[in-house]
C-alpha positions in Angstrom: 22.5 10.7 -18.9 22.5 10.2 -15.1 19.9 11.9 -13.0 21.1 15.1 -11.2 22.5 14.6 -7.7 24.9 16.4 -5.4 26.6 19.4 -7.1 24.4 18.9 -10.3 21.3 19.4 -8.2 22.8 22.6 -6.6 23.7 23.9 -10.0 20.2 23.4 -11.4 18.3 24.4 -8.3 16.6 22.1 -5.7 13.8 21.3 -8.1 14.1 20.5 -11.9 13.1 23.2 -14.4 10.6 20.8 -16.0 11.1 21.4 -19.7 8.0 21.3 -21.8 7.6 18.3 -24.1 4.3 17.2 -25.7 5.0 13.8 -27.2 7.2 10.7 -26.9 8.8 9.6 -23.6 8.4 12.2 -20.9 11.2 12.1 -18.4 10.9 13.1 -14.7 12.3 16.6 -15.3 10.1 17.2 -18.3 6.4 18.3 -18.3 3.4 17.9 -20.5 1.2 20.8 -21.6 -1.3 21.9 -18.9 -4.3 20.1 -20.4 -2.4 16.8 -20.7 -0.9 17.2 -17.3 -4.4 17.5 -15.8 -5.7 14.4 -17.6 -2.6 12.4 -16.8 -2.6 13.5 -13.2 -6.3 12.4 -12.9 -5.4 9.1 -14.4 -2.8 8.5 -11.6 -5.4 9.6 -9.0 -7.9 7.0 -10.3 -5.1 4.4 -10.5 -4.3 4.8 -6.8 -7.9 5.3 -5.6 -9.0 1.7 -5.6 -6.4 0.4 -3.1 -6.0 3.6 -1.2 -9.8 3.7 -0.5 -10.3 0.0 0.1 -7.3 -0.4 2.5 -8.7 1.9 5.2 -12.1 0.3 4.9 -10.5 -3.1 5.7 -8.9 -1.7 8.9 -11.9 0.5 10.0 -10.2 3.8 9.1 -12.0 6.9 7.8 -11.5 6.8 3.9 -11.7 10.6 3.8 -8.7 10.9 6.1 -6.8 8.2 4.3 -7.2 9.9 0.9 -6.4 13.3 2.4 -3.1 12.1 3.9 -2.2 10.1 0.8 -2.2 13.4 -1.0 -0.3 15.2 1.8 2.2 12.3 2.0 2.8 12.4 -1.8 3.6 16.1 -1.6 6.0 15.4 1.3 7.7 12.8 -0.9 7.8 15.2 -3.8 9.5 17.9 -1.8 12.1 15.6 0.0 13.2 13.8 -3.2 13.4 17.3 -4.9 10.8 16.4 -7.5 13.1 13.9 -9.2 11.5 10.6 -8.3 8.0 10.0 -9.8 5.9 8.2 -7.2 2.5 8.4 -5.5 2.1 7.4 -1.8 -1.1 5.5 -1.0 -2.5 3.3 1.8 -0.2 0.4 2.5 -1.8 -3.1 2.7 1.2 -4.3 4.8 -0.5 -2.8 7.8 -3.8 -4.5 7.5 -3.1 -7.8 9.3 -1.2 -6.2 12.2 -3.8 -3.4 12.7 -6.6 -6.0 12.8 -4.6 -8.1 15.3 -3.7 -5.1 17.5 -7.2 -3.7 17.6 -9.4 -6.7 17.4 -11.3 -5.1 14.6 -14.4 -7.0 13.6 -14.1 -6.3 9.8 -16.8 -3.7 9.1 -17.6 -0.1 10.2 -15.4 2.2 12.2 -12.6 0.7 14.2 -13.3 1.4 17.9 -9.6 1.0 18.8 -8.3 3.2 15.9 -6.1 5.4 18.1 -4.1 2.3 19.3 -3.4 1.3 15.7 -2.3 4.8 14.9 0.2 4.7 17.8 1.7 1.5 16.3 1.8 3.1 12.8 3.7 6.0 14.2 6.1 3.5 15.7 6.6 1.9 12.3 7.3 5.3 10.8 9.9 6.0 13.4 11.7 2.7 12.8 11.3 3.3 9.0 12.9 6.7 9.4 15.9 5.3 11.4 16.5 2.8 8.6 16.3 5.6 6.1 18.9 7.6 7.9 21.3 4.6 8.0 20.8 4.1 4.3 21.6 7.7 3.6 24.8 7.3 5.6 26.0 3.9 4.6 24.2 2.9 1.4 21.7 0.2 0.5 24.0 -2.9 0.4 23.2 -4.0 3.9 19.4 -4.0 3.2 19.9 -6.1 0.1 21.9 -8.6 2.3 19.4 -8.5 5.2 16.3 -8.7 2.9 17.2 -10.9 -0.1 14.3 -11.8 -2.4 13.7 -15.1 -0.7 13.1 -13.4 2.6 11.1 -10.5 1.2 8.9 -12.9 -0.7 8.3 -15.1 2.3 7.2 -12.2 4.4 4.9 -10.9 1.7 3.3 -14.3 1.3 2.9 -14.7 5.1 1.0 -11.3 5.2 -1.4 -12.4 2.5 -2.0 -15.8 4.1 -2.5 -14.3 7.5 -5.3 -12.2 6.2 -7.1 -15.0 4.3 -9.5 -15.9 7.2 -10.6 -12.2 7.4 -11.6 -12.2 3.7 -13.4 -15.5 3.9 -15.4 -14.5 7.0 -16.6 -11.3 5.3 -18.5 -13.3 2.6 -19.6 -16.2 4.8 -22.6 -14.8 6.7 -25.2 -16.3 4.3 -25.7 -17.5 0.8 -26.5 -14.0 -0.6 -23.4 -12.5 0.9 -21.3 -15.4 -0.5 -22.8 -14.9 -4.0 -22.2 -11.1 -4.0 -18.6 -11.6 -2.8 -17.8 -14.2 -5.5 -19.5 -12.1 -8.2 -17.3 -9.2 -7.1 -14.3 -11.5 -7.5 -15.4 -12.5 -11.0 -15.9 -8.9 -12.1 -12.4 -8.0 -10.9 -11.0 -11.0 -12.8 -12.8 -10.2 -16.0 -11.7 -6.6 -16.0 -8.1 -7.5 -15.2 -8.0 -10.0 -18.1 -10.3 -8.7 -20.7 -11.0 -4.9 -20.3 -9.5 -2.6 -23.0 -6.7 -0.1 -22.5 -6.4 1.7 -19.2 -9.6 0.1 -17.8 -7.6 -3.1 -17.4 -5.4 -1.3 -14.9 -8.4 -0.5 -12.7 -9.9 -3.9 -11.8 -10.2 -3.1 -8.0 -12.2 0.1 -8.3 -14.3 -1.3 -11.2 -14.9 -4.5 -9.2 -16.1 -2.4 -6.3 -18.5 -0.4 -8.5 -19.8 -3.6 -10.2 -20.3 -5.4 -6.8 -22.0 -2.3 -5.4 -24.4 -2.1 -8.3 -25.2 -5.9 -8.0 -25.9 -5.6 -4.3 -28.0 -2.5 -4.9 -30.1 -4.4 -7.5 -30.6 -7.6 -5.5 -30.9 -6.1 -2.0 -32.5 -2.7 -2.4 -34.4 -3.6 -5.6 -35.4 -7.3 -5.2 -35.1 -7.7 -1.4 -32.7 -10.6 -1.3 -30.5 -8.9 1.3 -30.2 -6.1 3.7 -30.6 -2.9 1.7 -27.9 -0.2 1.5 -28.8 2.7 3.7 -28.2 6.1 2.0 -29.2 8.2 4.9 -25.6 9.2 5.8 -24.8 9.9 2.2 -27.8 12.2 1.8 -27.0 14.0 5.1 -23.3 14.5 4.4 -22.2 17.9 3.2 -20.2 18.2 0.0 -17.4 20.1 1.7 -16.2 19.8 5.3 -13.5 18.7 7.6 -12.8 15.0 7.9 -12.9 13.2 11.3 -9.3 13.4 12.6 -8.1 11.0 15.3 -4.9 11.2 17.4 -2.8 8.2 18.3 -2.6 6.4 21.6 0.8 4.7 22.3 0.6 1.2 23.7 3.7 -1.0 23.8 2.0 -4.2 22.6 0.6 -2.5 19.6 3.8 -0.7 18.7 5.8 -4.0 19.0 3.2 -5.7 16.8 2.9 -3.0 14.1 6.4 -1.4 13.9 8.1 -4.4 12.1 5.9 -3.5 9.0 8.6 -0.9 8.4 10.8 -3.7 7.0 8.2 -4.5 4.4 7.9 -0.8 3.5 11.6 -0.6 3.0 11.5 -3.6 0.7 8.5 -2.2 -1.3 10.2 1.2 -1.7 13.5 -0.4 -2.8 11.7 -2.5 -5.4 9.7 0.5 -6.7 12.8 2.7 -7.0 14.6 0.0 -8.9 11.6 -0.5 -11.2 11.2 3.2 -12.0 15.0 3.5 -12.6 14.8 0.6 -15.0 11.9 2.1 -16.9 13.5 5.5 -17.2 17.0 4.1 -18.0 18.4 6.1 -15.0 19.6 4.8 -11.7 17.7 6.4 -8.8 19.7 4.7 -6.1 21.2 8.0 -5.0 17.7 9.0 -4.0 16.7 5.9 -2.2 17.6 7.2 1.3 15.6 10.3 0.7 12.6 8.2 -0.6 12.7 6.0 2.5 12.8 9.1 4.7 10.0 10.8 2.9 7.8 7.7 3.1 8.5 7.4 6.8 7.7 11.0 7.5 4.5 10.7 5.4 3.5 7.6 7.4 4.0 9.4 10.7 2.1 12.5 9.6 -0.8 10.4 8.4 -1.0 8.4 11.6 -0.9 11.5 13.8 -4.2 12.6 12.1 -6.0 9.3 11.7 -4.7 8.1 8.3 -3.2 4.8 7.3 0.5 4.1 6.8 1.6 4.9 3.2 3.8 3.4 0.6 4.8 3.9 -3.0 2.2 2.4 -5.3 2.7 -0.3 -8.0 -0.6 0.8 -9.7 1.0 4.2 -10.5 4.2 2.6 -11.7 2.0 0.5 -14.0 0.4 3.6 -15.4 3.9 5.0 -16.1 4.9 1.9 -17.8 1.9 2.0 -20.0 2.1 5.7 -20.9 5.9 6.3 -20.9 5.1 9.6 -19.0 7.3 9.9 -15.9 7.0 13.7 -15.2 6.9 14.2 -11.5 4.5 17.1 -11.8 1.7 14.6 -12.5 2.0 13.3 -9.0 1.9 16.7 -7.4 -1.3 17.3 -9.3 -2.8 13.9 -8.3 -1.9 14.7 -4.7 -3.8 18.0 -4.7 -6.9 16.2 -6.2 -6.7 13.7 -3.3 -6.5 16.5 -0.8 -9.6 18.1 -2.2 -11.5 14.7 -2.1 -10.4 14.4 1.6 -12.4 17.5 2.4 -15.7 16.0 0.9 -17.7 14.2 3.6 -20.2 13.1 1.0 -17.4 11.3 -0.9 -16.4 9.6 2.4 -20.0 8.6 3.2 -20.5 7.1 -0.2 -17.4 5.0 0.2 -18.5 3.9 3.7 -21.8 2.7 2.2 -20.1 -0.1 0.3 -21.7 -3.4 1.6 -19.7 -5.9 3.6 -19.9 -8.7 1.1 -18.5 -6.4 -1.6 -15.6 -5.5 0.7 -15.2 -9.3 1.3 -14.9 -10.0 -2.4 -12.4 -7.3 -2.8 -10.5 -8.7 0.1 -10.3 -12.2 -1.3 -8.6 -10.8 -4.4 -6.4 -8.3 -2.7 -5.2 -10.5 0.1 -4.6 -13.3 -2.4 -2.6 -11.0 -4.7 -0.4 -10.0 -1.7 0.4 -13.7 -1.2 0.8 -14.3 -5.0 3.1 -11.4 -5.3 5.7 -13.5 -3.4 5.8 -15.9 -6.3 6.5 -13.0 -8.7 9.4 -11.8 -6.4 10.9 -15.3 -6.4 10.5 -15.9 -10.1 11.9 -12.5 -11.2 14.9 -12.9 -8.9 15.4 -16.6 -9.8 15.3 -17.8 -6.2 16.8 -21.3 -6.0 14.4 -23.5 -4.1 16.7 -26.5 -4.4 18.7 -24.7 -1.7 17.7 -26.1 1.8 18.3 -22.6 3.3 15.8 -21.0 1.0 13.3 -23.7 1.2 13.2 -23.9 5.0 13.2 -20.1 5.4 10.1 -19.9 3.2 8.4 -22.9 4.8 8.7 -21.7 8.3 7.6 -18.1 7.5 4.5 -19.3 5.6 3.4 -21.5 8.4 4.0 -19.0 11.1 2.1 -16.3 9.1 -0.8 -18.4 8.0 -1.2 -20.1 11.4 -0.8 -16.7 13.2 2.0 -18.1 15.5 2.0 -15.7 18.5 5.1 -15.3 20.7 4.9 -13.7 24.2 7.8 -12.1 26.0 6.5 -10.9 29.3 4.1 -8.1 28.6 4.9 -8.0 24.9 3.2 -10.1 22.2 4.3 -10.6 18.7 1.6 -11.8 16.3 2.0 -14.1 13.3 3.2 -11.4 10.9 5.9 -10.2 13.3 6.9 -13.8 14.0 7.1 -14.6 10.2 9.0 -11.4 9.5 11.7 -11.7 12.2 11.8 -15.4 11.9 12.5 -15.3 8.2 15.2 -12.7 8.6 17.0 -14.4 11.5 16.5 -18.0 10.2 17.9 -17.1 6.8 21.0 -15.5 8.3 21.6 -18.5 10.5 21.1 -21.0 7.7 23.4 -19.1 5.3 26.1 -18.4 7.8 29.6 -19.9 7.6 28.9 -22.0 10.6 25.8 -23.6 9.0 27.8 -24.4 5.8 30.5 -26.3 7.6 
């Protein structure tokens, strides 16, 4: 039975009626009993927390603000898609490389040029919103033609490779830092491969906890490294307002960061397709709304000091494992995130994570971004015997990994922007009729 759209939606009301069901597959318009809803919603909150918390740390954002706006953004998404598309919006890793490039962030502590990054993220949200409006008017076909899997994969891989030096530098200060970073990597790998049940889906957050405890033992306990300072954690109040920051708009930063919108479109498209396949219902009619909701959530977050947001594969993984797709779970998870956002003590604890542990997490996460390209290519059966595909990928990877920077008067486009626009333009040229003659 197709999901309600158009006149069906008007007949049923804007939101579904959420029929109670306590077992089996739970569809988006169904709901679990209250107790199961709370537990399942918390599970989604935990699933998103690792990446949503780590991403702002890697860019020098306040994790409290990021978590707060991930909850607000998810509620925005929930309302705009009429409660019919199950999804959580968390911090997007696609912004990390361009934010670091635009702000010159050193890799640890608060980002002194945060407002400049926020202006660029607002710009990305605006571009994203324009794309969403075009999709709502004309359909999704042109996106699939402009961003085929070979191009999307190339851009994703370029982002991961561009970030690699940042991760390596974070664990290279001394032998102790390197050891802690590599131990964190090992914990993540062991959890991802060998942990039972749901724990296997939480390798990042468990890796962060494991690395933190190791650092605490060897640094604070045995004196091998600089001890963790808990002064700020002790002084922080349990409840309070987070530190909001307003954006500053600079042309260079906007030009550098705004193209990330293209990656967000590709991510959202892939997630909508994945959820549609899992539920057995096409959600394509809601794609334009989903893109618009994500763009608005990104702009709202950036106006207050939060990261750009995107739909989360971690939460899609939880749905795949549990067969529970009720959209009410995400509304509950969003409200939990909003509550955490108003806990300065929670934020201070997150900020106390040592640099080498962040570095170990970065090695895995940035590598996974690059490796995700391989999955995109394999699942979509990209033909690398085609010279057009091969050259497009080769150029994008080199431009991204080498951080090829192009200057046009006062404007500068960094390696990620060069790789993104280069892959799109080069592929269109190489597959044009003129090139095939």
